[in-house]
N, C-alpha and C positions, 0 to 999 in steps of 0.2 A: 504494500500500500504506500503510494507516494504521499508527499506532504499535503497536496491539495485534497486528496481523498481523505486523509486523516482529519483535516480541518472541517471538511464537509460532514464527516461522521460525528465529530464533536458538536458541530452546530445542530445536527439533527437530534442528537440525544438531549442537548440542553433545551432546544425548542420544544420537544415533546414533553419534557418535564414542566416547562413554563406553561404550555397550553393546558396540561392536565390540572395544574393549580388554578389557572384562570377560569377554566370551566366550573370548578367548584365554587370559586368566588362569584361568578355570574349567577349561578343557581341560588346562592345565598342572597345575592343582591335583589332578587325578585321579591323576597319576603322582607328585606331590610334595605329599601332604596335610599335611605338617608345615611347609611353606614359609610363614613368617609374613609375608613381604613380599607374596606373592600374596594371602593372606587380607586383609591390610590394604588392598591395592589394590581388591579387590572390595567391601570394607566402605565405602571412600571413595566408590566409584561409587554405591552405594545411598544413602549419606548425601547426596551432591551432588544426585542425581536427586530425592530427597525434598524437599530444601530449595528447589530451583529450581521444582519442580512446585507446591509449596505457595505460593510467592511469586506465581506466575502463576495460582493458583486452579484448577489441574488436579487436582481432589480425588481422582479415581479413581486416578491415577498416584501421588499423594502418599500415599494410604492404603495402597496395595499395597506400595510401596517401603518404607513404615514397617515393615510386617511383615517384609520382607526384611532390613531393618536390624537388627531385633530378633534374627532368626535368626543373622545374621552376627556380631552382638555376642557371642552364646553361643559361636560357633566361635572368635572372636578371643580370648575369655577362656579358651579351652581347657576350656570346660564342655560342649562338644558335639563328639564325634569327627567328623572329616572322613571320612565313610564314603561308599560308593557311593550309598546312598539320599539322603544330604544333597546331594552334588554333582549328582545327577540332578534333585533338587527345585530346586536353584538354577538349573541350566540351563533347566529348564522355566519357572521363574518369570521369569527375565530374557527368555526368548522372549515371554512374555506381555506384559512391559513394552514390548518391541520392537513388538509388535502394537498396543499402545495409542498409542505414538508415531507409528506409521505411519498410524493412524486420524486423528490430528491433521493429518497431511500430506495427507489426502484418501483414504486407503486404506479397506478394509472395516473394519467395526466388529468388535471382539474379542468372543469368546463370554463373555457376562457370567456364565453358569452355571458354565462351566469355571473362570473367574477366581475365583469365590466358593469353589468346591471346593478350588482350589489355595491360596487364602488361609487357609481353615480347616485344610488340611493343614500349612501352615507354622506356624500357631498351635499345633497339636498337637505339632509337633516342638519348638517353643520351650518349651511347658509340660511336656513329658515328656522332659527331657534327662537323660543320665547324665554325671557328671563323670569324664572320661577324659583323662589326661595323654598327650602324644604318645609318651612312652617306655614306656607301659604298654599291655598288650593289653586290649581291652574285655571286660568280663565278659559271659557269655552272658545274653541277656535271657530272663526266665522268662515263659512264656505261661500264661494261666489260662483254662481252658475255662469259658465262661459258662453251660454247660448244667447243670441241677440233677443231682446224683448220683442214680443209680438203684441198687436192690439189686444188679443185675448188675455195675455199675461198682465198687461197694464190694467185692464178692466177688472181682473180678479184680484189685483194687488191693492186696490184702493176701494174705499167705501163709495157706493153709488151716491151721487149728489141728490140732495133733497129736491123734490119737484118745486119749480118756481110758480108762484101765483100769477096767473095771467088775467088780463082784463077781458071781459066778455065781449065778443065781437057783436056789432049791431045785427039785428035780424035781417035776413034777405027779403026783398020785396017779392021776388019770384025767381024761380030757377032759370026761366028763359028770358026774363025781362032785364034790360040793361039798367045799371044803377042810375039814379037821378043825377043830373049835372050839379056840380058844386055851386054854392051860392056866389053871386057876383060881389066882389069886394072892391070898394073904391080905392084908387091908387093914392097912397100916402107919400108925400114928398119927404125925403130924408133931410134932416137938418144939415147945414153945411159943416164940414169937418174943420175942427180947430187945428191950425198949423202950430205945432210945437217946435221949440228950438231943439236942435240936435243935442244929444247928451254930451256932457263934458268928458272927454277922454283923458284919463290920467296916463302919464308916461309910464311905460313898463319899468318895474323895479326888478333888479336882479334877485333871484331867490337864493337865499343862503341856506345851504344844506348843513345840518348839524354834523359835527365830526363823527366819523364812524369809529366804534370802539376797536381798539387794537385786537388782532386775533390772538386768542389764548393758545399757547403751544400745548400740545398733548403731553402729559407727563411721561417720562421715559420709565418703563417698567422692566424688571428682570425677574426671572424665576430662579429659585434656589431649592436644592434638595437639602432638607435638614435632617440631622442625626444627633444622637446623644453620645457623649464620652464622659463617663463618670457622672457628676452632677451638672455638667454644662451642656448646652445645646449649641451646635455649630451648623454652618450652612456652606454649601458649595454651589456655585452657579451651575445650573442644569446642563449648560452646554459643555461643561468640563467633565461631566459624569457619563461614563459609557455604559456601565451595567453594575449589578450587584451579584456577589458570589457568596455562597455559604462558606463559613469558615472551615478550613481543612486543606489537606494536601499541600502543606507548606514545607519546603526543604530548608532546614537550618543551615546557615553559613557560619563557620567558626571565625572567631576573632573579629566579630562585628559588634557594634553597639547594641545595647539591650533593646532599644526601640526598633531595630531592624530585625523583624521576626524571621526573615529568610526570603526565599524566592518561590514563585509558583509558575506552573506552566499554563499559560492562557492561550489555548488553541495554537500551540506551537511557538508561542512567544514567551520568553522568560522575563518576568517582571519582578521588581523588588516589592516586598510587602512591609509596610511600616505600621507599628502599633501606636495609635494616637494616645491611648491611655498612658503608656510608658513615656511617650514623647512629651506629654504634658505633666510629667512628674507624679503619676499615680501608679498604683500597683496593677500588674496585669491581672485580668479576670476574664472568664469566659462564661457565657450562659446560652440559653436556647435562642436568644435574639441576636447574638453576635454575628456580624456580617462583614464582608470585605467590599468596600466601595472601590470599584475600578474606575480610575479617573485618568484623564489625558490632558496634557498641556504642552504646547510647543513640541508636539511630536513624541513626547516621553509619556509612557504609560506606567502607572504605579498602582499598587493596592494599598488601601488605608483600612486598618482594622478598627471598627467602631462598635459601640455597645448595641445600638439599634437604630434603624432608619425611622424617622418620624413621618414626614410628609413632604409635599412640594408646596412652597408658598410663593406668592406673587407680591413683589415689593416695588414701590416707587423709589427711584434712586435718591430722591430728596429726603426720604425717610431713613436713609442710611447715614449714621453719624460717624465722625472720625473716632479712632481709638484714643484713649487718654495716654498722655506721655508718662511712661514708667521709668524705672531706674536705668534699664538697658534697652537699647533699640531692638535687640534680637528678641526680647520678650514679647514684643507686639508687632514685629516686622512681618510676620506671616498672617496678620489680620488685615483685611481690607476695610473693615468697619463693623459697627454694631447696629443691629436693627431691633426695635422694640415693637412687638406684635401683641397687643392686648397685655396680658400679664407675663409674656415670654420675652426674655432677652437673648437674642441669637447673635453669636459671634460668627461673622462671615470670614471664611478663610481665603487667603491669597495663595492658591495652590502652587503657582510657579515659585513664589518665595519660600513656601513651606518645604517643597521638595529640594530646592537649592540648599536650604539650611541643613536638611537631613543628609544630603549628599556630602556637604562639607564636613559635617560631624562624623560621618562614616569613614 
C-alpha cells in the first residue's frame, strides 16, 4: 500500500467514525432541538470532514460538506430553527456523505443527480432562513400563490359591495310612445367675467437637502473555538483549527521539555504535541474529555492537549481587549487579547507566538 492509499484509508476510517457519532447526535437533536452541545458536535463533524477532504483533494466531499457547514452555522447562531425539515435534511445529507465515503472504500458510486438536488436544497435553506430564538415560537410562514389573479379570484377574495340606493326612474308614458319634449327654457345671459391680475410668481429658491448620515461600517467579527485548560478558558481563531483528535497514540521523545508530550502520526505527517496544562504551569491530568486540538499556522501543524472543547463563539473585534502588562513579556506574548462573554473571561491565544515560544524552549 503506497502513501496515498494509506492516507485514503485513514480518512475513510476517521470519516466513518465521525459520521456514526453525528448520526447519533442528529437523532438526539430531534427530541432536544435546543441542545447547543449537540449542535456544536454536528457542526464540528462537518467542519472536520470538510477540512480533511479538502486537504486530500476529495473535492466532491469537501464541496458538499461546505454547504452542510454553512447550514449548521445558521443553526449554531440561532438564525435557523431546528425544525423537522432541517433535521431530516441533515440526516439525508450526512447519509449522502456516508455514501461518498463508502465509494472511496470501493462501494457503489453515489447518485450525482440526487446529490446536486440535495445541495441546492441546502443552499435554499441557508438563503431563506428566519431568525428564531429557541425561547420563541416560529412565526407562520406566508405562502404566495405564483398564479396570476383572475377576475374570479378577485371577486372571491373580497366582500361583495353593498347595493347602492338608486332613485326611482319616472314612469313611462307608453312603451311605443316617444317621450315628451323637454320644456322650453329661456336663455340666460352669463355675467361678464372678472379679469384678475396674474398671480405673483416668486423666484425659485434652491432646496437645501439635509446632510445624509455617514454610513455605519459593519462590525468586523471573528469566530473562535474555545476550550478549557485547568480553571481557565482559552480560544483559538477557527481558521487556525483543523480538527480534533482523541487523546492517545503519542510517541514520547526523550530529552525534551515536560510540556512537549511527544509526536503523533497525523495521516502520514509527524507533528509535535504540546501539553497546555504543563505549559501553563499546572500538573498534567487526563480525563474522558481530554482532546488534542490540531491547529495550523504559517504552514506548521501542531497538536495542543486541552482538558475539553467548549464551543464556537462569535466575537466583534472591538470587544477584544488588550492583555494587561505583567512582569515579563513572555508571560503574555502568546495572548492576542481577552474577551468577556457574559460571565466568561476567555483568553485568546496567538498560536504563531505560542508555538514559536515552545519551539525555542524545546
